N, C-alpha and C positions, 0 to 999 in steps of 0.2 A: 889812279891806277895805274900800273906799270907795264912796261914792255921789255921783251928780251930778244936780242938779235944773236942768231949764230951765224958768223960769216968770218972768212980772212980778208974779205975784200974793203979796205979801209976807205977809199975813195967812196963807193957806193953807200957803205953804212954812214958817212959823214952826211950825205944827203937825206938819208931816213932819220937820223938824228936831230937834224936841223928841222925838218917839217915836225918831228916829235917835240922840240922845243918849244916851236911856234904854237903848237896846240897845247902846252902844258903838260905833257906826258912823258914821264921819265923814261929813259929808254938805256938799256944796259947793252954794250955790245961784247959778246964773248966769242973768243976765238979757237974755242975747242968744245967739244961736247963735255969735258970732265968740267970746265970752268961753268959751262951752262948750269950743269948739276949743282955745284956750288952757290951760284946766283940764285938758282930756284930755291934751294935751302933758305937762303936769307930772307927771301922776299915772299915765298910761298903763295898764299891766295891772294896777296895785291898784285901778283902779274896775272894780266889778263889777256896777254898776247906773247906767243913765242913765234918768231920767225926764222926759218931755217933755210938757209942756202944749201941747195943740193950739191953745190960744188965742193963742199967741204969733204977733204980725204977721210976716208974710212969712217963714214957715217953708218952706224948700227941703227936703222930707223925704227926697229921695234924697241930696242933699250931707250931710245931718246922719247920715244912717244910715251913709254912705261914711265919714265923719269918724271916727265911733264905731268902725267894724269897723277901721279902719286904726290908731288910736291905742290902742284898748283891746278888743283882739279877743275877749276872754273875757267882755265886759260884756253884760248884757241890757238891751235896751232897751224901755221900757214908756211907752207913749204913752196919754194920757188927755185927755178933753175932754167938752164939754156932750154929751149924747145926741141932741141936735138937730142937732149939727154934723157930720151923717152923711158928707159930702163929706171933710172934714178926716181923720175916723177911718180911712175908707177909703183915703186918700192914704197913712197912716201904714203901714196893714197892707200896701199894695201896696209901699211903699219897702222893706218888710222889718223892721219892728218886732216884737219878738219876743211883746209882748202890747198889745193895743189895749183900753182898757177906757173905758167913760162915768167921768164924774168921781164919781157916787155910787158905782160898783163900786170905782173907786180909793180913796175915802175909807173904804171897809170893810176893804180889804186892804193898805194902804201898810205897815204895823208887820210884816206878815207878809212882804211882798215884801223889806222890807229884811233881815229876819232870814234868810229863806232864801236870798236872793240873795247877801248879803253877809257873812253868818257860817257858811254852811255849809263844810264841809272838803272840800277835794278829795280 
C-alpha cells in the first residue's frame, strides 16, 4: 500500500521518504493540492495514508478532504503543522482529517504511522 505527502518542505519530506523506503512503503511527495489530486486519481485505493503539511499555501481543507475521500476512501488523512498555527490545525480537524498533529508530534511518529497505516493487513 502507498502513502502520499503534500508538502513544499523538501528537506523534511526526504526524511519521511527515507523512513518509508526502509519500510518498503511507496511514498509520493506532491507540492500542490492539484498534484495530490492527480496522484490520487492514479493510485486510488492503493493509497492508505495521505499526509498534509498545514503550512502549504492556500489550502482548502474541505476540498482536500473531499478529494481524498472520493479518490481513496480507505486512506487516513494526517495533517501536521506548527503548534503555533492553531487556526490551520483546527481547520484541518473541522474538515475531517483523521489525525491532526503538531510538527513535533508528527516528527516523533511518522515512521510508526507509515507502518501501521500502510503495512497493516486488512
